[in-house]
N, C-alpha and C positions, 0 to 999 in steps of 0.2 A: 719138288725138292721139300723135302718138309723139314722145318728147323724147330726143336724145343727150346724154348725161352724160358728160364726160371726167374722168378720175380718179376713176372710179365705186369702185373699191375702198381709195380713201383716207379718211382721217377724215372730213372733210366731204362727201366725194360719197358715202361709203355710207350717210351720214345722210338725204343728199337723194334717194337712191333710193329709200331705204325710205319716206320720206315721200310721194313721187309715185306710188310702186307701192300705196302703202295707199288713196290716194284714187282708183286706178283707172286710171292712166294707165300707157301702154306705155312701156318704157323699155330703150333702147340703150346700155349702157356699155361703156366703153371704159377700158383700163388696161394699160401694158406691164410693171406688176408688177416695177418695178427694183429695185434692192439700195440704194437710198437709206436705207431699212431694213428689216428682215427681210419679205421677199414672203411668207412664212405669215401674217405678222400682217395685211397685206392682204388674203389669202384668207381668213382668219378674219371679218374687217370683213364679208364678204358673205355669212356663211352664213345669217342670218336672211334673207334675199331671194332667193337663187342658186335655189331651187326653184320662184319664183314664176312662174307661165306668162307673167306680163306682161314678165318681163326677159329680155332677150338680153345674154350676157356676149361680148365680143370682146378677146381678149388682143393690142393691137396700139400701135403707137407714133404719136403725132398727128403726127411728120415724115414719116409715110409719106401723102404726099398720093394716090397710087392706093389705097390700102385704105381712107381717109376718102371718095372719090368714091365708091367702091362701097359703103361703109355709106349714105350720105347716099341713093343710087338705089334701092338694094334694101329699104331700110328705111323710105323716104317719111319721113325726118324733117324734122319741121314746126319744131320749137324746139331750142335749142342752151343747154346749161348748162356752160360751159367752166370746169373746175376746175382739169384737170391741169397741171401746172408742177412744174419743178425750184423745191423750196422750200428756204427757209432763208436768213437774211442772211449768217451768217458762213461756209457752205460757198461762198456763191457769190464769196467773198472769193478762194477757192484755185483756182475753176475758172470763171471768168467766162465763158469761150467757150462752156463747154457749157450754161451758163444762157442765153446768148444763143439757141443752137440750138434748145432744147427750148422754151423761153418765148416767143422770137419768131417763130421759125419754126413753131413747132406753131401759135400763134395766129394766123399768117397763113394757115395750109393752110385753117384751120377757117373764117375769115373768107370765103374764096375759095370754099369749099363751101358756105356760107351763101349767097353771092351767086349762085353757078352754080345751085343747086337751090332758090332764091326760098325761104329760110328766113321763117317768120313772127316769130320774136325768136330774140334771141341776149344770154343773160347772162355775163359777163364777170367772173371772179374776180380783184380787183386787191387792195391791201394797203394798211394804214395807214404802211407804210414810205414810201409816195411823199412823205409829208409832212416828211421830213428831220428834221432838230434844230430842235425850237421849245421855247417855254415850256410853261406849265401850262395856257394858255386852251385849250379846246375847238377842235378843227380841224375847219374848215369846207370842203366842197366849192369853195366860191368863192375859195378861196385861191390866188394862183399857187405852183404846186411845180415848182420845176426844180432843186434842190439836193438830190438822192437821194444817200444816203451809202453807197450799198452797189450793185453789179451785179445783185442781186434787184431792191431797190428800182428803179433806173434801168430793168430790163426791164418791169417792172409798168406804170411811167408809160409806155414806148414802146408797150404792148399797147393802154393806153388811147387813144393818139392814133392807132394803127392802127385801133381800132374807130370813132373819130371819123371817119376817113378813108372809111372803107367806109359809115358812115351818110351821109356827105355825097355820095360818089358815086355809091352805087345805094340810097339811101334804106332802108337796113338798121336796123330797130329795133334799139338796142343800148343796154344797161344794164351800166356799169360799178360793182362792188361793192366799196368799200373795207372788207375786214374788219381787224377790230382784236382782236388776240390770242386766237383761240378755241380753247376747252379743252371736256373734257368724255368722258365714253366713246368709247373708240377712238382719243383722243389720239396724235400722233405721239410716239414714244418719245425723240425728241431735244430734246423741247420742253420747257420749266423744269415745268410741271405735273405731266409722267410723271418727270423724272429726279428731282425733288426728291422725290415720293412713293417713287420707287422707293430711293433712296439712305437718306433716314430711316427707312423700314420695314425695311431693310436694315441698318442702323447703318454705312453706310459716309459718307464724305465727300461734301458737294455744293460745286460751284464756284459763288459769289455772284460775278459782274462788278460792280465796284464795291462802294461801302458799303450798300448795301442801300435807297438813299433813291429809286431810279429808281421811276417809277410805270409801269403800263400797264392799260389800258382793257379788263380780262378779259372776255370774251363767253361764253356757254355757249353749245353747238353747236346745242341745238334752238332757240334764239331765233334763230341766225343761218340757219337753215335756213328758218324761217318768212318771213324776208327774201328770201332766194333764190327760194322758190317765189313769194313775191308777185311779184317780179319778172319770172319768167317768164310771169307769167298777164296781165301789162299790156305794150300796147305804148305805150311813153313816147317816141318818136324816140330820141333820144341822151341820156343823163342817165349822172350820177358821183354814187353815192350812198353814204355812210358808214353800214355795218354795226357797231355798237359797243353796249357796255352804258350809255354815258355816264356813267361813272364809274369813277374810277382807284383803284388799290391799290398801297400800296407794297410793293416787294419784300419787306421784311425782315415787312409785314403779312402777305403772303401764304405766307409759310414759316412763320408764325406758325400760320396756319389749317390747314396741314397737319401740323405739330406736334401739334395738338390732336385732329386727326381719328386719327394713326397712334398716338399716345400715348408719342411719344419726343422728344426735344430733337434736333436738326439740328447736325451737326457741320460745320463750314463754313471753308473757307478762303478769301479773298479774292483776287481777280484784278485787275486794271485791265478797265475797261470797253473793248470792243474798238472799234475805229476806225469800223465800220459800224453799231454801235448807237446807239439814240435814247435821250434820257434819261427820255420821257414819250409816252404816248398817249394821247388824249382824244378823244372823238369827239362832234361836234355831230351828233345823230340827228334834228333839226326835220324834213328835208328827208326822210329814211326815213318819218317818222311821216305826213307829208303826202303824199307820193307811193303809199308803199306800206303805210299802216296798221300800219306795223311800232312792236311794242311789246314791248322785251325785258324779261323778268320773272323773271328769275334771280339772284339774289345769288351772291357768291362762296363763301361759307360753305357754300350750300344745293349749288351747282353741282359743288365740290370733294368734297361728301358722295356726290354721285352717281357722281363720277370714282373717289371711293376705292373705293367698293362694288363697281364694274366691275373695277377693278385687281384687287382682291383674288379675284375669282372668276375673271377671264380671266389673269392676268399673274403674280400674285404666287407 
């Protein structure tokens, strides 16, 4: 069974590839190694499996339809895990056209190839950001979501709609997974777990947006990967499924966890909450448990301890 993983050198993508290869799947990974953050970090993400005989790496852009068609035909791709995207809510405010081009056109290219080459199953990485601003109740997949607060969120919602269209027209099995604040080893250097750990370790200032009472459903990467792999193994028709930890942690408490690990107090400056940010993310994961057997088991304290050990070894 050959599985195409887009964004294979990224944070989540590299962990997904590692899990698939460990169980004996053949993996074709594509990544353009762009400079959203240091490409050397992305290359290092793959060092644990790049020598695996079951892995083939292709440096390429998902906007290149001819390249994708060649990959699907020459490697007999049967399943797709589509993780590649321009990431980040705040950067999408500065360059929405780039986010549209990569995240929508790239997704459409992959769906076209999946249709053309009769792919068995397609997993699309969506985001909790599609829920927009809401209260502290759990976010359910049954909710109406049409008030996204950033171009990034809007493109993820549009990607879900495109996936449904291809399911409806061509009976393509697609599962859209809404990820909730993923963290862990190899985490992106632009995200709070990495930024705060680095700043507190170095004794430099961290920027806290808002008063620190915002809450996030921090989800450890190995739990997310379990959900992704379960989704690619199941033909569910068309489904949207939350993957979170189903627990919320206040930002101030999250900073305290890092302070305890590092053994230093944070130096904090406060800035207003950006227009695209939300106050809380909180996943209802009952659907994931039922359809995927999903059962996240990593606490924030344990997950950040594992992240910090990786950070000291690989980045400090």
